[in-house]
MARLO-748567 format. One line per field, with one value per residue (C-alpha): residue number from 1; residue in one letter; x, z, y. Coordinates in steps of 0.2 Angstrom, whole numbers, padded with zeros to 4 digits. Layout:
N
num <- c(NUM; ...) .
residuo <- c(A; ...) .
x <- c(X; ...) .
z <- c(Z; ...) .
y <- c(Y; ...) .
This chain:
605
num <- c(1; 2; 3; 4; 5; 6; 7; 8; 9; 10; 11; 12; 13; 14; 15; 16; 17; 18; 19; 20; 21; 22; 23; 24; 25; 26; 27; 28; 29; 30; 31; 32; 33; 34; 35; 36; 37; 38; 39; 40; 41; 42; 43; 44; 45; 46; 47; 48; 49; 50; 51; 52; 53; 54; 55; 56; 57; 58; 59; 60; 61; 62; 63; 64; 65; 66; 67; 68; 69; 70; 71; 72; 73; 74; 75; 76; 77; 78; 79; 80; 81; 82; 83; 84; 85; 86; 87; 88; 89; 90; 91; 92; 93; 94; 95; 96; 97; 98; 99; 100; 101; 102; 103; 104; 105; 106; 107; 108; 109; 110; 111; 112; 113; 114; 115; 116; 117; 118; 119; 120; 121; 122; 123; 124; 125; 126; 127; 128; 129; 130; 131; 132; 133; 134; 135; 136; 137; 138; 139; 140; 141; 142; 143; 144; 145; 146; 147; 148; 149; 150; 151; 152; 153; 154; 155; 156; 157; 158; 159; 160; 161; 162; 163; 164; 165; 166; 167; 168; 169; 170; 171; 172; 173; 174; 175; 176; 177; 178; 179; 180; 181; 182; 183; 184; 185; 186; 187; 188; 189; 190; 191; 192; 193; 194; 195; 196; 197; 198; 199; 200; 201; 202; 203; 204; 205; 206; 207; 208; 209; 210; 211; 212; 213; 214; 215; 216; 217; 218; 219; 220; 221; 222; 223; 224; 225; 226; 227; 228; 229; 230; 231; 232; 233; 234; 235; 236; 237; 238; 239; 240; 241; 242; 243; 244; 245; 246; 247; 248; 249; 250; 251; 252; 253; 254; 255; 256; 257; 258; 259; 260; 261; 262; 263; 264; 265; 266; 267; 268; 269; 270; 271; 272; 273; 274; 275; 276; 277; 278; 279; 280; 281; 282; 283; 284; 285; 286; 287; 288; 289; 290; 291; 292; 293; 294; 295; 296; 297; 298; 299; 300; 301; 302; 303; 304; 305; 306; 307; 308; 309; 310; 311; 312; 313; 314; 315; 316; 317; 318; 319; 320; 321; 322; 323; 324; 325; 326; 327; 328; 329; 330; 331; 332; 333; 334; 335; 336; 337; 338; 339; 340; 341; 342; 343; 344; 345; 346; 347; 348; 349; 350; 351; 352; 353; 354; 355; 356; 357; 358; 359; 360; 361; 362; 363; 364; 365; 366; 367; 368; 369; 370; 371; 372; 373; 374; 375; 376; 377; 378; 379; 380; 381; 382; 383; 384; 385; 386; 387; 388; 389; 390; 391; 392; 393; 394; 395; 396; 397; 398; 399; 400; 401; 402; 403; 404; 405; 406; 407; 408; 409; 410; 411; 412; 413; 414; 415; 416; 417; 418; 419; 420; 421; 422; 423; 424; 425; 426; 427; 428; 429; 430; 431; 432; 433; 434; 435; 436; 437; 438; 439; 440; 441; 442; 443; 444; 445; 446; 447; 448; 449; 450; 451; 452; 453; 454; 455; 456; 457; 458; 459; 460; 461; 462; 463; 464; 465; 466; 467; 468; 469; 470; 471; 472; 473; 474; 475; 476; 477; 478; 479; 480; 481; 482; 483; 484; 485; 486; 487; 488; 489; 490; 491; 492; 493; 494; 495; 496; 497; 498; 499; 500; 501; 502; 503; 504; 505; 506; 507; 508; 509; 510; 511; 512; 513; 514; 515; 516; 517; 518; 519; 520; 521; 522; 523; 524; 525; 526; 527; 528; 529; 530; 531; 532; 533; 534; 535; 536; 537; 538; 539; 540; 541; 542; 543; 544; 545; 546; 547; 548; 549; 550; 551; 552; 553; 554; 555; 556; 557; 558; 559; 560; 561; 562; 563; 564; 565; 566; 567; 568; 569; 570; 571; 572; 573; 574; 575; 576; 577; 578; 579; 580; 581; 582; 583; 584; 585; 586; 587; 588; 589; 590; 591; 592; 593; 594; 595; 596; 597; 598; 599; 600; 601; 602; 603; 604; 605) .
residuo <- c(M; R; N; L; R; K; W; G; L; L; L; A; F; S; G; F; L; S; T; S; A; L; S; Q; S; D; R; E; L; A; T; Y; Y; F; E; E; G; S; Y; Q; Q; A; V; L; Y; L; E; Q; L; W; K; H; D; K; S; Q; E; I; Y; D; M; Y; Y; A; S; L; V; A; T; D; D; F; E; R; A; E; D; L; V; K; K; R; I; R; S; K; G; N; R; A; T; A; Y; V; D; L; G; E; L; Y; V; R; F; D; R; R; E; Q; A; M; E; A; F; N; E; A; L; E; L; L; G; P; G; V; G; N; A; Q; Q; L; A; N; A; F; V; E; L; N; E; L; D; L; A; L; A; V; Y; E; K; S; A; A; M; G; T; K; G; L; A; Y; N; L; A; N; L; Q; G; I; R; G; D; Y; P; G; M; L; E; S; F; C; E; L; L; H; E; R; P; T; Y; L; R; T; V; Q; N; S; I; H; R; T; T; R; F; Y; E; N; P; E; M; A; G; I; I; R; T; S; L; L; R; A; M; Q; A; Y; P; E; D; I; I; F; P; E; M; L; V; W; Y; F; N; A; L; G; D; F; A; G; A; F; Q; H; A; R; S; L; D; L; R; L; Q; E; D; G; A; R; L; M; E; L; G; N; T; A; V; A; N; K; D; F; A; T; A; R; Q; C; F; E; A; V; V; E; K; G; P; D; S; R; Y; F; Y; I; A; S; N; E; V; L; Q; V; R; Y; A; E; L; E; Q; H; L; P; P; D; L; P; A; Y; R; T; L; A; E; D; Y; A; D; T; L; D; A; L; G; L; S; A; E; T; A; V; M; A; K; D; L; A; H; L; K; A; F; Y; T; G; D; I; A; G; A; I; A; L; L; E; Q; V; I; D; L; P; G; L; Y; D; P; L; V; A; L; C; K; L; E; L; G; D; I; Y; V; F; D; D; N; I; W; E; A; S; L; L; F; S; Q; V; E; L; D; F; G; D; D; P; M; G; H; E; A; K; F; R; N; A; R; V; S; Y; F; G; G; N; F; D; W; A; Q; S; Q; L; D; A; L; K; A; S; T; S; K; L; I; S; N; D; A; I; D; L; S; L; L; I; T; D; N; Y; A; L; D; T; I; T; E; P; M; E; Q; F; A; R; A; E; L; L; A; L; Q; H; R; Y; P; D; A; E; A; A; L; D; S; L; L; T; D; W; P; G; H; A; L; E; D; D; I; L; Y; R; K; A; Q; W; A; R; L; N; G; R; F; E; D; A; L; T; F; L; A; D; I; T; A; L; H; F; D; D; V; L; A; D; D; A; L; Y; W; T; A; K; I; L; D; D; H; L; N; R; P; S; E; A; L; T; Y; Y; E; Q; L; L; F; D; H; P; G; S; L; Y; V; I; E; A; R; E; R; F; R; T; L; N; P; E; Q; G; D) .
x <- c(0000; 0014; 0023; 0007; 0006; 0024; 0021; 0005; 0015; 0029; 0016; 0008; 0025; 0030; 0013; 0016; 0034; 0027; 0013; 0025; 0037; 0023; 0016; 0033; 0034; 0017; 0021; 0037; 0028; 0013; 0025; 0035; 0019; 0012; 0028; 0029; 0011; 0004; -0011; -0021; -0007; -0004; -0023; -0021; -0008; -0015; -0032; -0024; -0012; -0026; -0035; -0021; -0011; -0021; -0006; -0007; 0006; -0005; -0021; -0013; -0007; -0023; -0034; -0023; -0023; -0042; -0044; -0032; -0041; -0058; -0065; -0076; -0086; -0072; -0063; -0079; -0081; -0062; -0064; -0080; -0073; -0058; -0070; -0077; -0060; -0051; -0050; -0051; -0067; -0067; -0052; -0058; -0073; -0062; -0054; -0072; -0076; -0060; -0065; -0082; -0073; -0062; -0077; -0086; -0099; -0099; -0115; -0110; -0093; -0100; -0111; -0095; -0086; -0100; -0100; -0082; -0086; -0100; -0088; -0075; -0070; -0063; -0044; -0030; -0024; -0041; -0044; -0027; -0028; -0045; -0041; -0025; -0034; -0046; -0031; -0023; -0039; -0039; -0056; -0051; -0068; -0071; -0054; -0060; -0076; -0066; -0056; -0072; -0081; -0067; -0065; -0084; -0081; -0069; -0053; -0039; -0022; -0029; -0025; -0009; -0016; -0031; -0021; -0011; -0026; -0034; -0018; -0019; -0037; -0032; -0042; -0028; -0038; -0044; -0027; -0020; -0034; -0030; -0012; -0016; -0026; -0012; 0000; -0011; -0012; 0005; 0018; 0032; 0026; 0032; 0046; 0035; 0021; 0033; 0041; 0023; 0017; 0033; 0033; 0014; 0010; 0027; 0019; 0035; 0032; 0013; 0006; -0012; -0006; 0005; -0011; -0021; -0007; -0005; -0024; -0025; -0010; -0017; -0034; -0026; -0016; -0033; -0041; -0027; -0019; -0009; 0000; 0017; 0018; 0008; 0019; 0034; 0025; 0023; 0041; 0045; 0032; 0039; 0057; 0052; 0045; 0060; 0049; 0061; 0052; 0036; 0046; 0054; 0037; 0033; 0051; 0051; 0035; 0041; 0057; 0047; 0034; 0046; 0059; 0072; 0090; 0090; 0095; 0080; 0083; 0101; 0098; 0085; 0096; 0110; 0098; 0092; 0110; 0114; 0099; 0104; 0089; 0099; 0085; 0077; 0094; 0097; 0080; 0085; 0102; 0096; 0082; 0095; 0106; 0091; 0091; 0107; 0124; 0114; 0111; 0124; 0123; 0124; 0142; 0140; 0124; 0132; 0145; 0133; 0123; 0138; 0143; 0126; 0128; 0146; 0139; 0125; 0139; 0149; 0134; 0135; 0147; 0156; 0160; 0151; 0166; 0156; 0145; 0160; 0167; 0151; 0151; 0169; 0163; 0149; 0161; 0172; 0158; 0152; 0169; 0172; 0155; 0159; 0178; 0191; 0191; 0191; 0172; 0174; 0190; 0181; 0173; 0190; 0197; 0183; 0186; 0204; 0200; 0188; 0202; 0215; 0205; 0192; 0197; 0216; 0220; 0233; 0243; 0227; 0222; 0240; 0240; 0222; 0226; 0242; 0232; 0220; 0233; 0241; 0224; 0227; 0217; 0212; 0207; 0222; 0212; 0206; 0224; 0228; 0214; 0220; 0238; 0231; 0222; 0237; 0247; 0235; 0236; 0255; 0253; 0241; 0254; 0267; 0276; 0276; 0290; 0283; 0267; 0277; 0283; 0266; 0259; 0274; 0270; 0252; 0258; 0270; 0257; 0243; 0252; 0240; 0225; 0215; 0221; 0239; 0234; 0227; 0243; 0254; 0243; 0245; 0263; 0265; 0255; 0267; 0282; 0273; 0271; 0289; 0294; 0300; 0290; 0300; 0297; 0279; 0276; 0284; 0272; 0257; 0261; 0260; 0243; 0235; 0229; 0222; 0207; 0199; 0192; 0192; 0211; 0215; 0206; 0215; 0231; 0228; 0223; 0239; 0250; 0243; 0246; 0264; 0266; 0258; 0267; 0283; 0290; 0291; 0297; 0315; 0310; 0304; 0300; 0282; 0277; 0285; 0276; 0259; 0262; 0266; 0250; 0240; 0248; 0243; 0225; 0225; 0231; 0216; 0227; 0217; 0223; 0241; 0237; 0228; 0242; 0255; 0245; 0243; 0262; 0265; 0254; 0264; 0281; 0276; 0262; 0254; 0261; 0253; 0247; 0235; 0219; 0224; 0227; 0210; 0202; 0210; 0205; 0187; 0187; 0194; 0182; 0167; 0173; 0174; 0156; 0162; 0151; 0151; 0170; 0171; 0159; 0170; 0186; 0176; 0170; 0188; 0192; 0177; 0181; 0200; 0204; 0189; 0199; 0209; 0207; 0198; 0184; 0172; 0176; 0173; 0156; 0151; 0156; 0147; 0131; 0133; 0136; 0121; 0111; 0116; 0121; 0113; 0096; 0097; 0092; 0087; 0105; 0112; 0102; 0111; 0128; 0123; 0117; 0133; 0143; 0132; 0134; 0152; 0160; 0151; 0166; 0167; 0167; 0153; 0141; 0131; 0127; 0125; 0112; 0102; 0101; 0097; 0082; 0077; 0077; 0070; 0060; 0051; 0068; 0078; 0081) .
z <- c(0000; 0004; -0012; -0022; -0013; -0018; -0036; -0036; -0029; -0041; -0056; -0049; -0047; -0065; -0071; -0063; -0070; -0087; -0086; -0079; -0093; -0106; -0098; -0099; -0117; -0120; -0112; -0122; -0138; -0133; -0129; -0146; -0157; -0147; -0149; -0167; -0170; -0174; -0163; -0169; -0165; -0148; -0144; -0146; -0132; -0121; -0120; -0112; -0101; -0094; -0087; -0074; -0074; -0069; -0069; -0075; -0089; -0096; -0094; -0103; -0118; -0119; -0119; -0131; -0143; -0143; -0146; -0160; -0168; -0166; -0155; -0145; -0136; -0129; -0124; -0115; -0106; -0101; -0094; -0085; -0077; -0072; -0064; -0053; -0047; -0046; -0029; -0035; -0045; -0049; -0060; -0068; -0074; -0082; -0092; -0097; -0102; -0112; -0122; -0126; -0132; -0143; -0152; -0153; -0140; -0131; -0121; -0114; -0110; -0100; -0090; -0086; -0082; -0071; -0062; -0058; -0051; -0040; -0033; -0028; -0010; 0001; 0003; -0007; -0015; -0022; -0029; -0037; -0045; -0052; -0058; -0066; -0075; -0083; -0087; -0097; -0107; -0109; -0100; -0091; -0085; -0077; -0068; -0062; -0056; -0046; -0036; -0033; -0027; -0016; -0009; -0005; 0004; 0016; 0008; 0011; 0002; -0016; -0020; -0029; -0040; -0044; -0049; -0061; -0068; -0071; -0079; -0091; -0095; -0099; -0084; -0078; -0067; -0058; -0058; -0049; -0037; -0032; -0030; -0019; -0008; -0007; -0002; 0011; 0018; 0015; 0012; 0010; -0007; -0013; -0024; -0031; -0036; -0043; -0054; -0060; -0064; -0073; -0083; -0087; -0091; -0098; -0092; -0095; -0113; -0113; -0106; -0105; -0094; -0084; -0080; -0075; -0063; -0056; -0053; -0044; -0033; -0028; -0024; -0013; -0004; 0000; 0005; 0017; 0022; 0036; 0024; 0019; 0006; -0007; -0006; -0009; -0024; -0031; -0028; -0038; -0051; -0055; -0055; -0068; -0079; -0076; -0068; -0053; -0048; -0045; -0036; -0025; -0018; -0011; -0006; 0004; 0012; 0017; 0024; 0035; 0040; 0045; 0052; 0041; 0040; 0022; 0014; 0003; -0004; -0006; -0017; -0027; -0029; -0036; -0048; -0054; -0057; -0067; -0078; -0079; -0069; -0060; -0053; -0044; -0038; -0030; -0021; -0014; -0008; -0001; 0008; 0017; 0021; 0029; 0042; 0049; 0055; 0065; 0049; 0044; 0026; 0030; 0024; 0009; 0004; 0006; -0006; -0018; -0019; -0025; -0037; -0045; -0049; -0056; -0067; -0073; -0079; -0088; -0099; -0107; -0120; -0121; -0103; -0093; -0084; -0073; -0067; -0063; -0053; -0043; -0040; -0033; -0021; -0015; -0013; -0002; 0008; 0012; 0016; 0028; 0036; 0039; 0041; 0033; 0039; 0032; 0029; 0018; 0009; -0007; -0007; -0004; -0019; -0030; -0025; -0029; -0046; -0049; -0042; -0054; -0070; -0069; -0058; -0061; -0043; -0045; -0030; -0019; -0027; -0023; -0005; -0002; -0009; 0001; 0017; 0012; 0009; 0026; 0035; 0048; 0046; 0028; 0018; 0007; -0010; -0006; -0003; -0020; -0028; -0021; -0027; -0045; -0044; -0038; -0052; -0065; -0058; -0060; -0078; -0080; -0073; -0085; -0071; -0079; -0069; -0052; -0059; -0063; -0046; -0038; -0051; -0047; -0029; -0032; -0044; -0031; -0018; -0028; -0040; -0050; -0042; -0055; -0045; -0049; -0067; -0068; -0061; -0073; -0088; -0082; -0080; -0097; -0104; -0095; -0103; -0120; -0117; -0113; -0129; -0121; -0132; -0130; -0111; -0113; -0125; -0113; -0099; -0111; -0117; -0099; -0097; -0112; -0101; -0088; -0078; -0081; -0098; -0099; -0094; -0106; -0120; -0117; -0116; -0132; -0141; -0135; -0139; -0157; -0159; -0154; -0164; -0180; -0180; -0171; -0171; -0190; -0192; -0191; -0189; -0172; -0173; -0179; -0165; -0152; -0159; -0159; -0141; -0136; -0144; -0134; -0118; -0122; -0125; -0108; -0101; -0109; -0121; -0136; -0148; -0145; -0147; -0164; -0170; -0166; -0176; -0190; -0190; -0190; -0206; -0214; -0210; -0214; -0227; -0229; -0213; -0206; -0191; -0203; -0197; -0179; -0181; -0189; -0175; -0161; -0169; -0170; -0152; -0146; -0157; -0149; -0131; -0135; -0143; -0161; -0167; -0186; -0186; -0177; -0191; -0204; -0197; -0194; -0212; -0219; -0209; -0216; -0234; -0234; -0221; -0222; -0221; -0206; -0187; -0183; -0197; -0184; -0171; -0184; -0189; -0170; -0165; -0180; -0175; -0157; -0161; -0173; -0160; -0144; -0148; -0164; -0163; -0180; -0176; -0193; -0199; -0184; -0189; -0205; -0197; -0183; -0197; -0207; -0192; -0189; -0207; -0211; -0194; -0185; -0174; -0167; -0148; -0152; -0159; -0144; -0140; -0158; -0160; -0145; -0151; -0169; -0162; -0152; -0167; -0179; -0169; -0185; -0192; -0176; -0178) .
y <- c(0000; 0011; 0008; 0012; 0028; 0032; 0028; 0039; 0054; 0051; 0051; 0067; 0076; 0071; 0077; 0094; 0095; 0092; 0104; 0117; 0115; 0115; 0132; 0140; 0135; 0142; 0158; 0160; 0156; 0168; 0182; 0179; 0180; 0195; 0205; 0200; 0207; 0189; 0191; 0177; 0164; 0173; 0171; 0152; 0151; 0165; 0157; 0142; 0151; 0162; 0147; 0144; 0160; 0176; 0187; 0205; 0201; 0187; 0198; 0213; 0202; 0192; 0208; 0217; 0202; 0200; 0219; 0218; 0204; 0213; 0199; 0211; 0197; 0187; 0204; 0210; 0193; 0193; 0211; 0207; 0191; 0202; 0214; 0200; 0194; 0211; 0219; 0237; 0236; 0254; 0254; 0238; 0246; 0259; 0245; 0240; 0257; 0258; 0243; 0250; 0266; 0256; 0248; 0264; 0260; 0277; 0275; 0259; 0266; 0280; 0268; 0258; 0274; 0280; 0263; 0266; 0283; 0276; 0263; 0276; 0274; 0287; 0290; 0299; 0283; 0277; 0295; 0295; 0278; 0281; 0298; 0293; 0279; 0291; 0303; 0289; 0288; 0307; 0307; 0323; 0328; 0311; 0313; 0329; 0322; 0309; 0322; 0332; 0317; 0312; 0329; 0329; 0313; 0321; 0316; 0329; 0331; 0332; 0350; 0347; 0333; 0343; 0358; 0348; 0340; 0357; 0363; 0348; 0352; 0370; 0377; 0389; 0399; 0383; 0377; 0393; 0393; 0375; 0379; 0394; 0383; 0371; 0384; 0391; 0374; 0368; 0382; 0370; 0366; 0383; 0377; 0363; 0375; 0387; 0374; 0368; 0385; 0389; 0373; 0372; 0390; 0398; 0414; 0424; 0422; 0425; 0442; 0435; 0421; 0432; 0443; 0428; 0422; 0440; 0441; 0424; 0428; 0445; 0437; 0424; 0438; 0446; 0430; 0425; 0442; 0433; 0421; 0427; 0414; 0424; 0440; 0428; 0421; 0438; 0442; 0426; 0430; 0448; 0441; 0429; 0442; 0453; 0466; 0470; 0486; 0475; 0463; 0476; 0482; 0465; 0461; 0477; 0473; 0456; 0463; 0475; 0463; 0449; 0461; 0454; 0460; 0464; 0448; 0447; 0465; 0462; 0447; 0456; 0471; 0460; 0452; 0469; 0474; 0459; 0463; 0482; 0488; 0500; 0511; 0496; 0490; 0507; 0506; 0489; 0494; 0510; 0501; 0491; 0506; 0514; 0500; 0507; 0499; 0486; 0477; 0465; 0471; 0489; 0492; 0481; 0490; 0507; 0502; 0494; 0510; 0519; 0504; 0504; 0523; 0518; 0504; 0516; 0529; 0515; 0512; 0529; 0534; 0546; 0546; 0559; 0567; 0579; 0565; 0554; 0569; 0570; 0552; 0553; 0567; 0556; 0541; 0552; 0559; 0541; 0535; 0550; 0546; 0528; 0528; 0519; 0500; 0483; 0485; 0500; 0494; 0490; 0507; 0515; 0505; 0511; 0529; 0528; 0522; 0537; 0549; 0543; 0540; 0553; 0567; 0568; 0566; 0552; 0556; 0555; 0539; 0531; 0537; 0531; 0513; 0512; 0516; 0502; 0489; 0493; 0490; 0477; 0460; 0464; 0449; 0443; 0443; 0461; 0466; 0459; 0468; 0484; 0480; 0477; 0493; 0502; 0494; 0500; 0518; 0517; 0511; 0526; 0537; 0530; 0522; 0504; 0497; 0501; 0493; 0478; 0476; 0476; 0464; 0452; 0453; 0447; 0434; 0427; 0427; 0418; 0407; 0397; 0405; 0416; 0431; 0425; 0423; 0440; 0447; 0438; 0444; 0462; 0460; 0453; 0468; 0479; 0470; 0472; 0491; 0492; 0484; 0468; 0457; 0440; 0441; 0446; 0431; 0419; 0424; 0424; 0406; 0401; 0409; 0401; 0386; 0398; 0392; 0409; 0410; 0429; 0429; 0415; 0424; 0441; 0431; 0423; 0439; 0448; 0433; 0432; 0450; 0448; 0432; 0439; 0456; 0454; 0436; 0435; 0453; 0458; 0477; 0480; 0498; 0496; 0484; 0496; 0511; 0501; 0496; 0513; 0519; 0506; 0513; 0530; 0525; 0516; 0532; 0541; 0550; 0546; 0560; 0555; 0537; 0539; 0551; 0537; 0525; 0537; 0540; 0521; 0519; 0533; 0526; 0508; 0507; 0490; 0483; 0468; 0478; 0488; 0478; 0480; 0498; 0500; 0490; 0500; 0516; 0510; 0505; 0522; 0531; 0521; 0524; 0543; 0543; 0545; 0531; 0536; 0536; 0519; 0512; 0519; 0510; 0494; 0495; 0496; 0480; 0470; 0477; 0475; 0462; 0450; 0435; 0441; 0436; 0453; 0451; 0444; 0457; 0470; 0463; 0461; 0479; 0486; 0478; 0483; 0501; 0502; 0492; 0500; 0518; 0523; 0515; 0507; 0489; 0484; 0488; 0479; 0464; 0462; 0462; 0450; 0438; 0440; 0436; 0420; 0414; 0419; 0416; 0401; 0398; 0416; 0419; 0432; 0419; 0415; 0434; 0438; 0423; 0429; 0447; 0441; 0431; 0446; 0458; 0445; 0432; 0425; 0420; 0418; 0399) .
C-alpha cells in the first residue's frame, strides 16, 4: 500500500513538471507571437495560459490580442470576469469602459465609467488611482469628477493633484486657485508649485497668462492676508517676468513685515544689477542702508549704492566726466562718514579708481590705496585687488616698472589661483608696453591654459598680436610704436594714441598691423562717442581684411554700435546675421544669435 502511494506521488509530481514545462513553453511562444504582432497565433496560447495564470502580464497580452483581432465578445467577457475577481473594481470598470470606447460604444462606455465613479472609495490613494486611469484615457472631465467626489467625501491632500489636472485640462484659473489653496495649507510646497506653474504656463512668454497668474495671486493675498507665502510668490512672479520694480514692492513689504536684516533685498538688488535695472537695484540697496549699521549688510549695501551709480555711468558713451566727478565726491563723503576700515576697503578702492582715472588726482588715489593695503586684518584677496588697482594707476601714470613690481607681488602670492593669473597677464602687458616682447610672449604662453576663460582669451589675443606682427618681423619699430599707442590709449590720451598709429601707417604702409590699427582706432572712437568714425574704421576691416582674425570682431562691433548707440536695429540685424553665417566659430556667436532672435523672432532659428 505504501509503495502504491509512492508511485502515485511520483506520477503526480511528474505530471506537474510536465505541465509546468509546457506552460513555460506556451508563455514563451505567446510572448513571441504577441511581440511580433501575430495576434491570432498569440490568442491560441494566451487562452490556455489564462485558465491557470491570472497574472497582469497574461491579462494585458490576452486583452490586447483580442482587441487587435476585433474579438469584442471574448474581450468583453475577459474584462467582466476580471472585474469580478479584481480587488479594486473601480479601475476595472475603467478597463471595461476603455474597451467600449475602442469599439465605438460610447454610451456603454459612459455607463462603465459612471459605475467606476460610483464605486470610488474614500482616501487619497483610491482617488489618485482612479483619476490617473481616466487621465490615461484622456477622460479629463471624469478625472476631475473623481477628485471632486473624493473631496466631498472628506478626503484631504488632493489639491496638488487637482491643480495639475486642471492645468492639463487648460483650466488655468482653476489650476491657480487649487495651487493657492495648497500653499495656504502647506507652504512647504512653494518650490514645487513654482516649478509647476513655470513649466505648465510659460507665463514669462505669454502676457495674457501672466495677467491671470497675477490676478490669482493678488486674490489669494486678499483672501489670506496673514500668509506670507503669497507675497513671496509675487516676488518670484515679478522676478520671472523681469519686472524687478514690481518685485521690490513685495520684497520690501516682506522685509518690513518679517523684520528681516535685508538679505532678501540684497539678493533682489544683485539680480536687478545683473539685468541692468539700476534704478530698482538702488532702491533695494538704499532700503538696506536705511536699516542702519545694525544690519549685517549695512556696509555692503552702502558700497553697492555707489557701485550701481558707477555701473550706470559706464553704460554711457562718451564718458560723462562731470557725473564721474560728482560720484567721486559722494564716494568720499560716504567714506568719511563711515571711516576707513576693512568693511569699507572696497569702497576706498573704487574711490581711488575714480580719483585717478576721472578726476586727475593720481597722488590722492595712490595714497588712499596704500592706506587700504596697510589696514590690519584685511582679507588677502582684497589686498591683492588693491595692489592690482594700484598697479593699473601706476601704468596710467606712465610708471610701468613700479606697476610691474606690484603685479609680481600678487603673482608670487597667488600662484596658479585666478588672481595670480590676472597678475601675470597684467605683468605681461606691462612688458609688452615696454617693448620687451619676448618676455611678454613667454608669460602669455603660460597663461593660455588659464582656468579663467576671460584671462585666457585676453592672453591669447595679445599673444597672437605679438606672434603675427613681431616674431616674424626683423623690424621692431612698428610693433614698439603700436604698443606705445596702446599705452597712451590706456592712459586716456586718445589723440596722442591715434596720432602714433597714423604715423605708423605713414612710415610703414601696408604693414601687417594695418587691421589691428583700424580695430584699435574703431574702439577708441566708440569709447569717445564718435560712433560714425568707429563704423568707418570697422567697415575698412570687413572690406580690406575680411579673411583676417579681426573680421568677426569688426562685424560684431558694427552691429553693437548700430544696435546699442545709434538705434538702428534693422541695420544691426544684417551684421549679426553675417557674423552667424560667415564666422560660426566666433566667440561672439552666442550673443549675436540671442540678439538676432530678439530683433527678428520670426527667423531667429
